[in-house]
Every structure is written in C-alpha cells, then in structure tokens.
C-alpha positions, 0 to 999 in steps of 0.5 A: 454514476459519478465520472471520477472518484478519489480515495485516501488510504493510510496504514502503519505497522511496528518495526520488528526484528526478524521479519523481511521488509516489504514495501510495494511488493518489493523486499528491501535489505534490512535488519528488520522488517514490519509486524503484521498478521499479513506480510505487513506491506505498509505501502500495498495496504495503503493503496489498497485502502486508497482504492477502497476509499475511492469505491466507498467500500470500506477498509483492508480490514473488513474485507481481509480481517486480521482475525481470520487464519487464512490471511496469516503471511499473505501477500499484500499484493493479493489484497491489491489485486483483489481489490483492483478486481472490485473497481473494474466490477463496479465500472472504474479504472485506475487513473493514477496512484500517489504514495508516500513511505514514512520511514526513517531507515533504511534509505529507500530511493534505490527501491523506488522504480521496483516498488513503482513497477510492482504496484502498477504491474499488480494494478495493471496500469502504467508505471507511469500512472503510479507515484512512490515518494519516501519521507523520514519523520525528522526523528519525531514520534513512533516513525521517527523513533524507529519503532514504526512505518507508515505509508499513505496513498490517493487513487483517482478512479474514472467511470468506465460505463 
C-alpha cells in the first residue's frame, strides 16, 4: 500500500436564480444559487472528487448519480461524509485539503472560516488542515460572465496501516 496518495477534484454548476448559494456547507447570502440535482455545493463536490481520486474510486457521479431520484436535493456534505468513510475503510486518513472557489460574485472572504470549519467537521479533521481560497475569472468565460461557478480541490491521504 502506498504511504501517501493525492487526488484532484473539480466541479462546475450553472448559476440559478431562486436557489440558495451553498459552498462548503455554508449558505452564502446571494440573489442566486447554483443549479444541480443535489444542493449543488460545488465546493463540497470538488473535495469529494479529490478524495475519490486519491482512493482511485472513480468520481462523485459514479457514487451519487444525478439520474437517481434519491439524491434529489441532498446535502452535499452527506456525499463528502460517505467518501471519508470509504477512505477510512480503505486504511487512509486525510492529511490536508486545499481548495479554490472560482466565482465572480458575491465576495466570499467573510465566509472563508465558516466553510473551512464546515468541511473540517464533516471530514473529522482539524480546521488547520483545510484551505479555502477564492478567485474570480476576471470577467472571462462562463464564470467571469456570471453564468457558472467552479471549484477545485486537492487532497492528500496517508495510509494508516
């Protein structure tokens, strides 16, 4: 078994008026949210995919398909919690997670600590092991034009056996 494994995750969702904006399990006040089958938490989805990538267990769509009605409206932290359990069952612990949310607006800096705490609590790790960064797309492409939001994540796992 490898002592360390690294995984990368990425997700994107369309902007949707009338839905809540949920990032890392935190509801951010906004006139729009993100469209998706679940709660469309692009940040939690990217972290979930990063962990799945490190475990070589596919992606979020394989485990929680948007064609399955049971996942409709699901809190994305439930997906993350499940995948943390898969990592533990496979003999790995999370060393750290580094994330970036790419969204033109609203400004998110006031929600950084709440997102870090939410993700850390869900993964059962210290807040100091979770980084959440924010970027804009400088008004370029779908994110910059205010049509979508993206998130990226990298996760490092360490063998416990």
